[in-house]
C-alpha positions as CSV (number, residue, x, y, z in Angstrom):
1,M,0.0,-0.6,0.6
2,A,0.9,3.2,-0.5
3,Q,2.9,5.6,1.5
4,R,0.3,8.7,2.5
5,P,2.0,11.9,1.8
6,E,2.8,13.1,5.1
7,R,2.9,17.4,4.0
8,Q,-0.5,18.1,4.4
9,F,-2.8,21.1,3.0
10,V,-6.5,22.7,2.7
11,A,-7.7,24.2,-0.1
12,I,-10.8,26.6,1.0
13,L,-13.0,26.7,-2.0
14,N,-15.6,30.1,-3.1
15,P,-18.4,28.6,-5.2
16,N,-19.1,32.1,-6.1
17,A,-15.9,33.4,-7.1
18,D,-15.8,34.0,-10.5
19,R,-19.3,33.0,-11.5
20,G,-19.1,30.0,-10.8
21,R,-15.7,29.1,-12.4
22,T,-13.5,28.0,-9.0
23,A,-15.1,24.1,-9.0
24,Q,-13.5,23.6,-12.5
25,L,-9.9,25.1,-10.8
26,A,-10.5,23.3,-8.0
27,S,-10.2,19.9,-9.9
28,S,-7.2,21.7,-12.0
29,L,-5.5,21.9,-8.8
30,E,-6.3,18.3,-7.4
31,R,-5.0,16.4,-11.7
32,A,-2.0,19.3,-10.2
33,I,-1.6,17.5,-7.2
34,G,-1.8,13.9,-7.9
35,D,-0.7,12.1,-5.2
36,Q,2.5,14.5,-4.3
37,L,0.7,16.1,-1.0
38,D,-2.3,16.0,0.8
39,L,-5.0,18.1,-0.5
40,R,-8.8,18.5,1.5
41,I,-10.5,21.0,-0.4
42,V,-13.7,22.7,1.6
43,A,-16.2,24.8,-0.2
44,S,-17.3,28.0,2.6
45,T,-21.1,28.4,2.3
46,R,-21.8,31.6,3.4
47,R,-19.8,34.7,4.1
48,G,-17.6,34.0,6.6
49,E,-17.1,30.6,6.6
50,S,-13.8,30.9,4.5
51,A,-12.2,32.6,8.1
52,E,-13.8,29.7,10.3
53,L,-13.1,27.1,8.0
54,A,-9.3,28.0,7.9
55,L,-8.5,28.6,11.7
56,E,-10.3,24.7,12.0
57,A,-7.6,23.4,8.9
58,A,-4.8,25.5,11.4
59,R,-5.7,24.6,14.6
60,R,-5.2,20.4,13.1
61,G,-2.2,20.9,11.7
62,C,-2.0,22.0,8.1
63,E,1.1,23.5,6.8
64,A,-0.4,25.3,4.3
65,V,-4.2,26.9,3.7
66,I,-4.6,27.8,0.1
67,A,-7.5,30.5,-0.6
68,V,-9.3,29.6,-3.8
69,G,-11.0,32.3,-5.2
70,G,-10.4,35.9,-5.5
71,D,-10.5,38.8,-2.9
72,G,-12.6,38.0,-0.1
73,T,-11.6,34.6,0.2
74,V,-7.7,36.0,0.5
75,H,-9.6,38.7,3.2
76,E,-11.4,35.6,4.9
77,V,-8.6,33.6,5.0
78,A,-6.4,35.1,5.8
79,N,-8.6,37.1,9.5
80,G,-9.0,33.0,9.8
81,L,-5.3,32.6,10.3
82,M,-4.7,36.0,12.4
83,T,-6.3,35.1,15.0
84,L,-4.2,32.9,15.7
85,P,-0.9,33.6,17.6
86,G,2.8,33.8,15.4
87,A,3.9,30.3,16.0
88,Q,0.5,28.5,15.7
89,R,-0.7,30.4,11.9
90,P,0.2,28.7,9.0
91,A,1.5,29.2,5.9
92,M,-1.7,30.9,2.8
93,A,-1.3,30.0,-0.1
94,I,-3.5,31.2,-3.4
95,L,-5.2,30.1,-6.3
96,P,-6.6,32.8,-8.4
97,A,-10.5,33.0,-8.6
98,G,-12.2,36.3,-9.1
99,S,-12.8,39.8,-10.7
100,G,-9.9,41.2,-8.8
101,N,-7.1,39.7,-7.5
102,D,-5.3,42.6,-6.2
103,F,-3.4,40.4,-4.2
104,S,-2.4,38.1,-6.0
105,F,-1.1,41.1,-8.0
106,A,1.0,41.9,-5.1
107,L,2.4,38.6,-4.3
108,G,3.0,38.6,-8.6
109,I,0.7,35.0,-8.1
110,A,-0.9,33.9,-11.7
111,N,-3.4,31.9,-12.5
112,D,-1.9,28.5,-12.6
113,A,-2.2,25.2,-10.8
114,P,0.5,23.4,-11.8
115,T,2.4,27.1,-10.4
116,L,0.6,26.4,-7.6
117,V,2.2,23.1,-6.5
118,A,5.5,24.0,-7.5
119,A,5.6,26.4,-5.1
120,L,3.8,23.9,-2.4
121,R,6.4,21.9,-2.7
122,S,9.3,23.5,-2.5
123,G,7.4,24.9,0.7
124,A,9.3,28.5,1.0
125,T,7.7,31.2,1.4
126,R,7.7,35.7,1.8
127,A,6.5,37.0,4.8
128,V,4.2,39.5,4.2
129,D,2.5,42.1,5.7
130,V,-0.9,42.8,7.2
131,G,-2.7,45.8,8.9
132,A,-5.5,45.6,11.6
133,V,-7.9,48.1,11.5
134,R,-11.1,49.0,14.2
135,S,-13.4,50.9,14.3
136,A,-14.9,53.4,17.4
137,D,-17.8,51.5,17.7
138,G,-15.6,47.8,18.5
139,R,-15.4,45.8,15.7
140,S,-12.1,44.7,13.4
141,R,-10.6,43.1,11.0
142,Y,-7.1,42.5,9.6
143,F,-6.9,43.3,5.8
144,V,-3.9,42.2,2.9
145,N,-4.5,44.7,0.0
146,N,-6.0,47.7,1.5
147,V,-9.4,49.5,2.9
148,G,-10.9,52.7,1.3
149,L,-13.2,55.5,2.6
150,L,-15.3,57.7,1.8
151,L,-15.7,57.6,-1.9
152,E,-14.8,54.7,-2.2
153,G,-16.0,52.8,0.7
154,L,-19.4,54.5,-1.0
155,V,-18.3,52.9,-4.7
156,N,-17.9,49.6,-2.9
157,L,-21.8,49.4,-1.2
158,A,-22.6,50.2,-4.8
159,S,-20.2,47.4,-6.4
160,H,-22.0,45.3,-4.2
161,E,-25.2,45.6,-5.7
162,L,-24.3,45.9,-9.3
163,T,-24.7,41.8,-11.6
164,W,-22.8,43.6,-14.6
165,P,-20.2,44.1,-16.3
166,R,-17.8,41.8,-14.6
167,G,-14.4,42.3,-13.6
168,S,-12.8,45.7,-12.9
169,G,-15.5,47.1,-15.5
170,L,-18.5,46.4,-12.7
171,Y,-16.5,48.7,-10.3
172,L,-15.6,51.3,-12.9
173,R,-19.7,51.8,-13.1
174,A,-20.4,51.8,-9.4
175,F,-18.0,55.0,-9.6
176,M,-19.3,56.7,-11.7
177,Q,-23.1,56.5,-10.7
178,T,-21.5,57.4,-7.0
179,L,-19.9,59.6,-8.2
180,F,-22.4,61.4,-10.2
181,R,-24.6,61.4,-6.7
182,R,-23.5,63.9,-3.9
183,P,-19.8,62.1,-3.1
184,L,-19.6,62.3,0.9
185,T,-16.9,64.1,2.2
186,A,-16.1,65.4,5.0
187,Q,-13.8,66.7,7.9
188,L,-10.6,64.3,9.2
189,E,-8.7,65.0,11.9
190,L,-5.8,62.4,11.4
191,C,-2.9,61.5,13.7
192,V,-0.3,59.6,11.4
193,D,2.4,58.4,13.3
194,G,2.1,61.1,16.2
195,I,1.3,63.7,14.1
196,E,-2.0,65.6,13.9
197,S,-3.3,67.2,11.1
198,A,-7.0,68.6,10.0
199,C,-8.1,68.4,6.6
200,G,-11.4,68.4,4.2
201,A,-11.8,64.6,2.1
202,A,-13.2,63.2,-0.3
203,N,-12.0,59.6,-0.6
204,L,-9.2,58.3,1.6
205,S,-7.9,54.9,0.2
206,I,-5.0,53.2,2.7
207,G,-2.7,50.7,0.5
208,N,-0.4,47.6,1.2
209,G,-0.7,46.3,-1.8
210,P,0.0,48.5,-5.3
211,R,-4.2,47.9,-6.4
212,T,-7.3,48.0,-5.4
213,G,-10.3,47.5,-7.4
214,G,-9.1,45.0,-9.9
215,R,-7.4,48.0,-12.1
216,F,-7.2,51.1,-9.5
217,L,-3.1,51.2,-9.3
218,L,-3.8,54.0,-6.4
219,F,-0.2,52.6,-4.6
220,P,2.2,51.9,-7.3
221,N,5.1,52.5,-4.6
222,A,3.5,49.7,-2.3
223,N,5.6,47.1,-0.8
224,I,3.9,44.7,1.8
225,D,6.5,43.4,2.7
226,D,8.6,46.9,4.1
227,G,6.5,47.4,7.2
228,R,4.6,51.1,6.6
229,L,1.2,51.0,5.1
230,D,0.8,53.7,2.3
231,Y,-2.4,56.0,2.3
232,V,-3.6,58.5,-0.6
233,L,-5.9,61.7,0.4
234,A,-7.9,63.0,-1.7
235,R,-9.2,67.0,-0.6
236,P,-12.6,67.9,-1.8
237,M,-12.9,68.4,-5.9
238,N,-15.5,68.7,-8.4
239,R,-17.1,65.5,-10.1
240,A,-14.6,65.8,-13.6
241,R,-11.0,66.4,-11.6
242,L,-11.8,63.2,-9.5
243,A,-13.3,61.3,-12.6
244,W,-10.3,61.7,-14.4
245,E,-8.0,61.7,-11.0
246,V,-9.3,58.1,-11.0
247,L,-8.8,57.9,-15.0
248,Q,-4.6,58.4,-14.1
249,S,-4.9,55.7,-12.2
250,M,-6.7,53.1,-14.1
251,R,-3.7,54.4,-16.7
252,G,-0.5,53.2,-13.4
253,K,0.4,57.2,-13.7
254,P,-1.6,58.0,-10.2
255,R,-0.5,62.1,-9.9
256,E,0.8,64.4,-7.0
257,F,-0.8,67.7,-6.7
258,G,-2.4,70.5,-4.2
259,R,-5.8,68.0,-3.4
260,I,-3.8,64.3,-3.8
261,V,-1.5,63.7,-0.5
262,R,0.8,60.4,-0.5
263,G,1.7,59.0,2.3
264,Q,3.2,56.2,4.7
265,F,2.5,54.9,8.3
266,A,2.8,52.8,10.5
267,T,-0.4,53.8,12.2
268,L,-2.6,56.0,12.2
269,S,-6.2,57.7,14.0
270,L,-9.5,59.6,12.4
271,Q,-12.1,60.8,13.6
272,S,-14.7,62.4,11.3
273,D,-17.1,65.0,11.0
274,A,-19.1,62.6,9.1
275,P,-20.6,58.8,9.1
276,L,-18.2,56.8,7.6
277,A,-18.6,54.5,4.2
278,A,-15.9,51.7,4.8
279,H,-14.3,48.4,2.9
280,V,-11.6,46.7,3.7
281,D,-10.0,44.2,1.1
282,G,-12.9,45.6,-0.9
283,E,-15.4,43.4,1.0
284,P,-18.0,46.0,2.8
285,W,-17.3,47.2,6.4
286,L,-18.6,50.0,7.2
287,R,-22.3,52.6,5.5
288,P,-22.9,55.0,6.9
289,A,-26.3,54.5,7.8
290,E,-24.1,52.9,11.0
291,G,-23.1,56.6,12.5
292,V,-19.0,55.1,12.7
293,L,-17.5,59.0,13.2
294,A,-13.3,57.4,14.0
295,I,-11.1,54.5,13.0
296,E,-7.6,52.8,14.2
297,V,-5.4,51.4,11.9
298,E,-1.8,50.0,12.2
299,V,0.7,47.5,10.4
300,L,1.3,44.5,11.6
301,P,5.1,44.1,9.7
302,G,5.8,40.3,8.7
303,S,3.1,38.8,10.1
304,L,1.6,35.9,7.4
305,R,4.0,33.4,5.8
306,V,2.8,33.4,1.8
307,I,3.8,30.6,-0.7
308,S,4.2,32.3,-3.5
309,G,7.2,30.1,-5.6
310,K,9.2,33.7,-5.1
């Protein structure tokens, strides 16, 4: 009788990612692995379950948890793993299968099962930064790619109400619809690495990786293992100018001028005079109707090991 491989892996599948095409990817992964590795595939059935499945897999002692899906699945798996102490936290691997795949883009991970299997066999990992965000009402989340507030938060909420087109086009449609309604602006009191300031803002984006929304290179110089988070703050401006700046970011040419402020930080806190809208890794988090006015963000350097083959 053939001996069962000692190295055990769990793949968590989001069957709804990329309009249901993840099931095909799971089959490709099984074929690519063959009898080389001990792989168990489990499917999530509801929002938030991937985090629970990742935590369960980690507690059973698997070598790595594989997120098969888009940024939402990656976000949930990472949040499940981050609830454990670092010494008990297995590595995370990714087989991208979403419409955006922004964190996979930051890591240079392709949608290719044989390449992933080769990376799993090598066992090489990369320690990447993770962000932690907490709201004034006691909620908290980890994020691996980005947080978007104010206009970006509203756009994200709108995108989850749309069904077409697929991919980044859906996010662009949500942006245009939101922009030509009354966009949310606020007066913010900021504390960035202990330095306080106050300003008006139409948008605040915080990034660990360079891209958001599958197409928007808001942080082209961001590095996911430098122990810092990047931010870009857009002061209030007219709709035409704001639309132009977003177009430039889609072309990979985000600009700097008097209404755009860029920087990096290890810790950031803010107090707003208007209720916040926010997403975390593309997942809706805060809605204006909830009345949250303050959040805190910090970076957790090198806290998550990712199998990327690089």
